[in-house]
N, C-alpha and C positions, 0 to 999 in steps of 0.2 A: 121240323126235325131238330132234335137237340144235339149240339156238337160240344163235346167235352174238350175245351181248349187246353186244359192242363195235360190231358192224355196225349194230345197231338204234340205239344212242346216237349214232353218227356221223351216221346218216341224219336223226335227229330234230334234231341240231344244225344240219345243213345246211338242213333245212326251216325252222328258226327264223331263220337268217341271211337266207334268201331272203324270208321273211315281212317282216322288218324292212326290207330293202332296198326291197321292193315298197311298203311303207308310206311310206318317204321319197320314193320316186318319185312316188307318188300325191299326196303333199303338195305337191311341186314342181309337178306338173301342175295342181293345184287353185289355185295362185297366179294371180291375175288378171293380165291384160295390163297394167293400170294400175300394179299393185304391182311388176311386173317392170320397167316403165319408170321407176318412182320409185327403184328400186335402182341404176339406171345412174349418176345423179349422185353417189350415195354411194360407189360403187365408184371413180368417176373422182377424187373428192376424196381418197379413201384412197390411190390410186395416186400422185396428185400430191404428197401430203404425204410419201409414202415416197421419191419421186424427189427432192424438195427436201431432205429430210433427208440422203439419200445424197450429193447434190452439196455441201451445206453441210459435211458431215463431211469430204469430200475437200479442200474449200477450206481448211477449218481446219487439216487435217493439212499441206497444202502450205504454208500460211502459217507454221505453227510451224517446219517444216523450213527454210523460207527465212529466217526470223528467226534461227534457230540458226546457219545458214551465215553470215549477215551478221555476227552477233556473233563467230563464230569468225575471220572475216576481219579484223574490226576489232581484236580482241585480238592477232592475229598481227602486224598493222601496228603496233600499239602496242608490242608486244615488240620488233619490228624497229627501231622508232624509239629505244627505250631502249638497245638494243645499239649503235646508231650513236652515241648520246650517250655511252655507256660508252667506246667506242673513242676518241672525241674527247677525253674527260676523261683517259684514260690517256696520250694523246699530249701533252696539256697537262702532265700530271704528269711525264712523261719530260723534257720541256723544262725544267720547274722544277728537276728533279734535276740536269740538265746545268748549269743556271745556278748552282745551289748549289755544285757541284764547281768550276766556273769561278772563282767568287768566293773560295772557300776556297783554291784553288791560288794565286791572285794575291796574297792576303793573306800566304801563306807565302813567296812570292817576295819580296815587299817586306820581309820579316823575315829575309832570307837571312843577314845578318851575325851574327844572334843564334842561329842554329839549332844544336841538338844533340838528342839523343834525348828529354831531359826537356822541352825547349821544344816539340817536336813533339807530345808527349803533352798538354801544356797547350793548344796550339792546336787539337788534335782535339776536345778537350772544349768549348772555347769556340765552335768553329765547328759543333759538333754533327754531326761525321762520325765514322766508325768506324775508319778507318785513314789514316795519312799517311806518305808516303816522300819523301825527298829523294835524287835520283840525280844523279851527275855527268854530264858530256857524253858519256861512254862507256857510260852505261847501268848503272853500278854503284850499288847502294844504299849511301849514306853514313850517313844517319840514318833511323830508322824507329820507328813506334809498336809494331811487332811485332819484338822482338829477333832472332828467327830469320832475318829477312830482311837484316840488316846484312851487307854484303859480297856480296850476291846480284848476279849479272850478267845483264843482259838478253841473251837468245839471239836468233839470227837469225829464228826462227819465232815469237817472241813479239810480241803487238800493239804493245808499247812501242818496238819497233825503228823504227817510223815516226817517233817523236819523236827518237830518237837520229840518224836520217838527216835531220833538219831540219824535220819537220812541226811546226807551231806548237801544235796542239791535237788531242787524241784523246779522244772520248767513246764508251765501250763500252756494250754491253748486259750484262746480268747473266751472269757466268761463274764457274767455280771459280778460286780463286787458285792460283798456280803450285806452292806448296810443300805446302799443307795441304788443298786441295780445298774450302775454304769458299766459299760463293756470295756474290759481291759485284758491285756495279756500280762499275766503275772509270772514272776520267777523268784526263787528264794535261795539263799546260800547261807549255810550254817557256819558260825565261828567256832573256834576250839573250845570255848567255854560253854557252848550250848545255846547262847544267844544267836539271833540270826537277822538277816536283812531281807525284806521283800521289796521287790521293784515292780512297778506297773507302767505299762505303755498303752496309751489309749487305742481302742479299735479304730477310731476315726483316723488317727495318724497312720496306722497300718494299712487301712483301706486306701489311703492316698498313695502309699508305697506300691500297693498291688494294682493300682489303676491301669498302669501300662501293660499289665498282663491280663486285662479284662477280656472275657469271652465276647462281649458286645463289640468291643473295639476290633477284635479279630474278624468277626463276621462282617463288620462294616468295611474293613479294609479289603476283604475278599470280594465283597459285592461290587467294588469299584472296577474289578476285572472286566475286560470286554466280553460281551455275550452272556454275562451272568445276570439272570433275572432276579434271583433271590438266594440268600444263604441262611441256613438255620442250624442251630446246634441243639439236639434233643438228648436229655439224659435217659437213664434206663427206666425211669418211671413215666416216660412219654411226656415230660414237661419241657416246654420250649425254654431253654436257659438263655439263649441269645438268638436274635433274628435281625436280618437287615431291615425288615419292617418292624420298628420298635413297638408298635401296638400289639404285636403277637407275643412279645416277650412275657414269659410267665404263664402263658395259656397252656391248658392241658389238652393233649391230643387223645382221640379215642383209643381205648386200650387195644382194640383189634383193628389197627390201621394198616395202611399199605407198608408201614415201616417194618412190619414183621416179615415182609417178603424180601427185604433188602439183606 
């Protein structure tokens, strides 16, 4: 006769499980009504504690998120305020440079009778400017601190044509010079007889003056604040103008990025 050992073991295992379950059921049945009633408050307390813990955890989470959002808004406002201050400071600097050019030009005009190339070089050094030119009423360079410009004639499309045509003063933004492509900020003032002085200040010098108002320095200073992971400044064309991670500076963000949601 063949005996299936596996079937016998499986039956014994099932019988054992049923016996254990019956044992626990019997234990539960034997718990008195008083004991059952006494368990209810304990269960209620446990559920209440669990509910309070859950609500507290959510409240703490919401509070942390809210605080982070508030901090982010505050820092953004602070950065925005600094940018506004920077623009105001640059505007002031621009006006100071214009005044410096104006004063230098008027000093040269007052010294018109003594002018020559050597005198212009001396005046440029004393007045702390990079270039000086004396032009006649027709816009031709008579004296210059840059020899290559002597005899140069103002053309109809050049900004100085406004002075030749009678404008008293001209203050320009930084631009390349006409012969060598060097970047300078120029200004010109007209004398009573129609001759005029052009003053040039190099862009490199102006850049050094602007350095303390640099966007990159602003983001780096903000990134030192506690709990700040990174700070970036993006212009309206989605280009990263400044970033605490300098490798990202100058990078282009996707046109339809999350920034449109801000």
